[in-house]
SETIMI-306403 format. One record per residue (C-alpha): x, y, z. Coordinates in Angstrom, 1 decimal. Layout:
// residues N
{pt {X,Y,Z}}
...
This chain:
// residues 244
{pt {-115.3,-67.7,105.6}}
{pt {-115.9,-64.6,107.8}}
{pt {-113.3,-65.8,110.3}}
{pt {-110.8,-66.4,107.5}}
{pt {-111.5,-62.9,106.1}}
{pt {-111.1,-61.4,109.6}}
{pt {-107.8,-63.1,110.0}}
{pt {-106.5,-61.9,106.6}}
{pt {-107.7,-58.4,107.4}}
{pt {-106.0,-58.4,110.8}}
{pt {-102.7,-59.7,109.5}}
{pt {-102.8,-57.1,106.6}}
{pt {-103.5,-54.3,109.1}}
{pt {-100.6,-55.5,111.3}}
{pt {-98.2,-55.6,108.4}}
{pt {-99.2,-52.1,107.4}}
{pt {-98.6,-50.9,110.9}}
{pt {-95.2,-52.7,111.0}}
{pt {-94.1,-51.0,107.8}}
{pt {-95.4,-47.7,109.1}}
{pt {-93.6,-48.1,112.4}}
{pt {-90.3,-48.9,110.8}}
{pt {-90.7,-45.9,108.4}}
{pt {-91.4,-43.7,111.4}}
{pt {-88.0,-44.5,112.8}}
{pt {-86.4,-43.5,109.6}}
{pt {-88.6,-40.4,109.2}}
{pt {-87.8,-39.0,112.6}}
{pt {-84.1,-40.1,112.6}}
{pt {-83.5,-38.9,109.1}}
{pt {-82.0,-42.3,107.9}}
{pt {-82.8,-44.9,105.2}}
{pt {-86.1,-43.5,104.0}}
{pt {-86.8,-41.4,100.9}}
{pt {-88.5,-38.6,102.9}}
{pt {-87.7,-37.5,106.5}}
{pt {-88.8,-34.9,108.9}}
{pt {-86.1,-32.7,107.4}}
{pt {-86.3,-33.7,103.8}}
{pt {-86.2,-30.6,101.4}}
{pt {-89.6,-29.5,100.3}}
{pt {-90.5,-26.2,98.7}}
{pt {-93.0,-24.5,101.0}}
{pt {-93.4,-21.2,102.8}}
{pt {-93.1,-21.3,106.6}}
{pt {-96.8,-20.4,107.1}}
{pt {-97.9,-23.1,104.6}}
{pt {-95.6,-25.6,106.3}}
{pt {-96.9,-24.7,109.8}}
{pt {-100.6,-24.9,108.7}}
{pt {-100.2,-28.3,106.9}}
{pt {-98.1,-29.9,109.5}}
{pt {-100.3,-28.9,112.4}}
{pt {-103.3,-30.1,110.5}}
{pt {-101.6,-33.5,109.7}}
{pt {-100.5,-33.9,113.4}}
{pt {-104.0,-32.9,114.6}}
{pt {-105.7,-35.4,112.2}}
{pt {-103.5,-38.2,113.6}}
{pt {-104.2,-37.1,117.2}}
{pt {-107.9,-36.9,116.8}}
{pt {-108.2,-40.3,115.1}}
{pt {-105.9,-41.9,117.6}}
{pt {-107.6,-40.5,120.7}}
{pt {-111.3,-40.6,119.6}}
{pt {-111.2,-44.2,118.4}}
{pt {-109.4,-45.4,121.6}}
{pt {-112.2,-44.2,123.9}}
{pt {-114.7,-46.6,125.3}}
{pt {-117.9,-44.7,124.3}}
{pt {-116.7,-44.6,120.7}}
{pt {-115.8,-48.3,120.8}}
{pt {-119.3,-49.2,122.0}}
{pt {-120.8,-47.2,119.2}}
{pt {-118.3,-48.4,116.6}}
{pt {-118.7,-52.0,117.2}}
{pt {-122.4,-51.8,116.3}}
{pt {-121.1,-51.6,112.7}}
{pt {-117.7,-53.3,112.9}}
{pt {-117.2,-56.7,114.3}}
{pt {-115.5,-56.8,117.7}}
{pt {-112.9,-59.2,116.3}}
{pt {-111.6,-56.6,113.9}}
{pt {-112.2,-53.5,115.9}}
{pt {-108.6,-53.1,117.0}}
{pt {-107.2,-54.0,113.6}}
{pt {-109.3,-51.3,112.1}}
{pt {-108.1,-48.8,114.7}}
{pt {-104.5,-49.8,113.9}}
{pt {-105.0,-49.6,110.1}}
{pt {-106.6,-46.1,110.3}}
{pt {-103.8,-44.8,112.6}}
{pt {-101.2,-46.2,110.2}}
{pt {-102.9,-44.6,107.3}}
{pt {-103.0,-41.3,109.1}}
{pt {-99.3,-41.5,109.7}}
{pt {-98.6,-42.5,106.1}}
{pt {-100.4,-39.3,105.1}}
{pt {-98.4,-37.3,107.5}}
{pt {-95.1,-38.8,106.2}}
{pt {-96.2,-38.1,102.6}}
{pt {-97.5,-34.5,103.0}}
{pt {-95.1,-33.3,105.7}}
{pt {-93.5,-29.9,105.0}}
{pt {-90.0,-29.5,106.5}}
{pt {-89.0,-26.2,108.1}}
{pt {-85.2,-26.3,107.8}}
{pt {-84.2,-23.4,110.1}}
{pt {-81.6,-24.8,112.6}}
{pt {-82.6,-24.6,116.4}}
{pt {-79.5,-26.5,117.6}}
{pt {-76.6,-28.4,115.9}}
{pt {-74.2,-30.7,117.7}}
{pt {-70.9,-30.7,115.8}}
{pt {-68.9,-33.0,118.0}}
{pt {-69.2,-36.4,116.3}}
{pt {-68.8,-38.4,119.5}}
{pt {-71.6,-36.4,121.2}}
{pt {-73.7,-36.6,118.1}}
{pt {-73.4,-40.4,118.1}}
{pt {-74.4,-40.6,121.7}}
{pt {-77.5,-38.6,121.0}}
{pt {-78.4,-40.8,118.0}}
{pt {-77.9,-43.8,120.3}}
{pt {-80.3,-42.3,122.8}}
{pt {-82.9,-41.7,120.0}}
{pt {-82.7,-45.4,118.9}}
{pt {-82.8,-46.5,122.6}}
{pt {-86.1,-44.5,122.8}}
{pt {-87.5,-46.6,119.9}}
{pt {-86.3,-49.8,121.6}}
{pt {-88.2,-48.7,124.8}}
{pt {-91.3,-48.2,122.6}}
{pt {-91.1,-51.7,121.1}}
{pt {-90.2,-53.5,124.3}}
{pt {-93.0,-51.8,126.1}}
{pt {-95.5,-53.2,123.6}}
{pt {-94.3,-56.7,124.1}}
{pt {-94.4,-56.3,127.9}}
{pt {-98.2,-55.6,127.7}}
{pt {-99.0,-58.0,124.9}}
{pt {-97.8,-56.6,121.5}}
{pt {-100.1,-58.8,119.5}}
{pt {-103.3,-57.8,121.4}}
{pt {-102.3,-54.1,121.2}}
{pt {-102.1,-54.3,117.4}}
{pt {-105.1,-56.5,116.8}}
{pt {-103.5,-59.9,115.9}}
{pt {-104.5,-61.8,119.0}}
{pt {-108.2,-60.8,118.5}}
{pt {-108.4,-62.1,114.9}}
{pt {-106.5,-65.3,115.8}}
{pt {-108.8,-66.1,118.7}}
{pt {-111.8,-65.3,116.5}}
{pt {-110.4,-67.7,113.8}}
{pt {-109.9,-70.4,116.5}}
{pt {-113.5,-69.9,117.8}}
{pt {-112.1,-68.8,121.2}}
{pt {-113.2,-65.9,123.5}}
{pt {-110.7,-63.3,124.5}}
{pt {-109.9,-63.4,128.3}}
{pt {-111.1,-60.6,130.5}}
{pt {-108.5,-57.8,130.8}}
{pt {-106.5,-57.9,134.0}}
{pt {-104.2,-55.4,135.4}}
{pt {-100.4,-56.1,135.2}}
{pt {-97.3,-53.9,135.6}}
{pt {-94.4,-55.9,134.3}}
{pt {-90.7,-54.7,134.3}}
{pt {-90.7,-51.2,132.8}}
{pt {-94.2,-50.6,134.1}}
{pt {-92.9,-50.9,137.6}}
{pt {-90.8,-47.8,136.9}}
{pt {-93.0,-45.7,134.7}}
{pt {-96.8,-45.9,134.1}}
{pt {-96.3,-45.1,130.5}}
{pt {-92.8,-46.3,129.3}}
{pt {-94.1,-46.6,125.7}}
{pt {-94.9,-42.8,125.7}}
{pt {-91.6,-42.1,127.4}}
{pt {-89.8,-43.9,124.6}}
{pt {-91.5,-41.9,122.0}}
{pt {-90.6,-38.6,123.7}}
{pt {-87.0,-39.7,123.9}}
{pt {-86.9,-40.7,120.2}}
{pt {-88.5,-37.5,119.1}}
{pt {-86.3,-35.1,121.1}}
{pt {-82.9,-36.8,121.0}}
{pt {-81.3,-35.5,117.8}}
{pt {-78.0,-33.8,117.2}}
{pt {-79.6,-31.6,114.5}}
{pt {-82.9,-29.9,115.6}}
{pt {-84.6,-28.0,112.9}}
{pt {-87.7,-25.9,113.3}}
{pt {-89.8,-28.6,111.6}}
{pt {-88.5,-31.3,113.8}}
{pt {-89.1,-29.1,116.8}}
{pt {-92.7,-28.6,115.7}}
{pt {-93.1,-32.3,115.4}}
{pt {-91.6,-33.0,118.8}}
{pt {-93.6,-30.2,120.5}}
{pt {-97.0,-31.2,119.1}}
{pt {-96.5,-35.0,119.6}}
{pt {-95.3,-34.5,123.1}}
{pt {-98.4,-32.3,123.9}}
{pt {-100.6,-34.9,122.4}}
{pt {-98.9,-37.6,124.5}}
{pt {-99.6,-35.7,127.7}}
{pt {-103.3,-35.3,126.7}}
{pt {-103.5,-39.0,125.7}}
{pt {-102.2,-40.0,129.1}}
{pt {-105.0,-38.1,130.9}}
{pt {-107.6,-39.8,128.7}}
{pt {-106.0,-43.2,128.9}}
{pt {-105.7,-43.1,132.7}}
{pt {-109.3,-42.1,133.0}}
{pt {-110.3,-45.2,131.0}}
{pt {-107.9,-47.4,133.1}}
{pt {-109.4,-46.2,136.3}}
{pt {-112.8,-47.0,135.0}}
{pt {-111.7,-50.4,134.0}}
{pt {-109.5,-51.4,137.0}}
{pt {-110.7,-49.1,139.7}}
{pt {-108.9,-49.0,143.0}}
{pt {-106.2,-51.3,141.7}}
{pt {-105.1,-48.7,139.1}}
{pt {-105.5,-45.8,141.5}}
{pt {-103.0,-47.5,143.9}}
{pt {-100.6,-48.2,141.0}}
{pt {-100.9,-44.5,140.1}}
{pt {-99.8,-43.5,143.6}}
{pt {-96.8,-45.8,143.6}}
{pt {-95.4,-45.3,140.1}}
{pt {-94.3,-42.1,138.2}}
{pt {-96.3,-41.1,135.2}}
{pt {-93.3,-40.9,132.8}}
{pt {-89.9,-40.4,134.3}}
{pt {-89.0,-43.0,137.0}}
{pt {-88.7,-41.6,140.4}}
{pt {-86.4,-44.0,142.2}}
{pt {-87.2,-43.0,145.8}}
{pt {-90.9,-43.5,145.5}}
{pt {-92.2,-46.3,147.7}}
{pt {-92.7,-49.7,145.9}}
């Protein structure tokens, strides 16, 4: 029964994540969702700045703290290992849902692209960024990343294999293509408002901090193998002339 409940919980957490991810695309791009990063909301600029920064900080704190190994060792004293990742994914999704719900737009225009052809190219670049994000998750095991593999293995009574270092496809060009995809998606817009700029700036800053923390964990996990990889491959933007 515990295995069944863990499986149901893991699947539910994944579905919440999936819905949140799809909503995030519409939220940032300003399409097909009831509230976007630029949706009209009555709020003063100081109020919007305070609330938006708090919302972004809440997500960043949850996302970073719960991903660190010391926290995981403490956390799994209370939460079964099989659903630890699903719980992390669920709480991250709920933090994002709160952000979407309570976000206060700041409509002042920073830049505006009036040429429809150039605007379409920029929209295409943004959606290409989202494609890179999704592709990157599948390259490194999408279902493990979002907790499904763990609950399925637990349900089948199997033990998860030991993590091994891999650098498939995009990871041969960039150590963090997933983060690169997010940055492209957040910044590529033909209409940049002050609210959208705040969102892009804070999330990009968080990504840079997250990379430092994540790479420290990866060096601890894979040692010299990851150090060598870090020497060969650029952190975000591919550098074509680096040695393979």
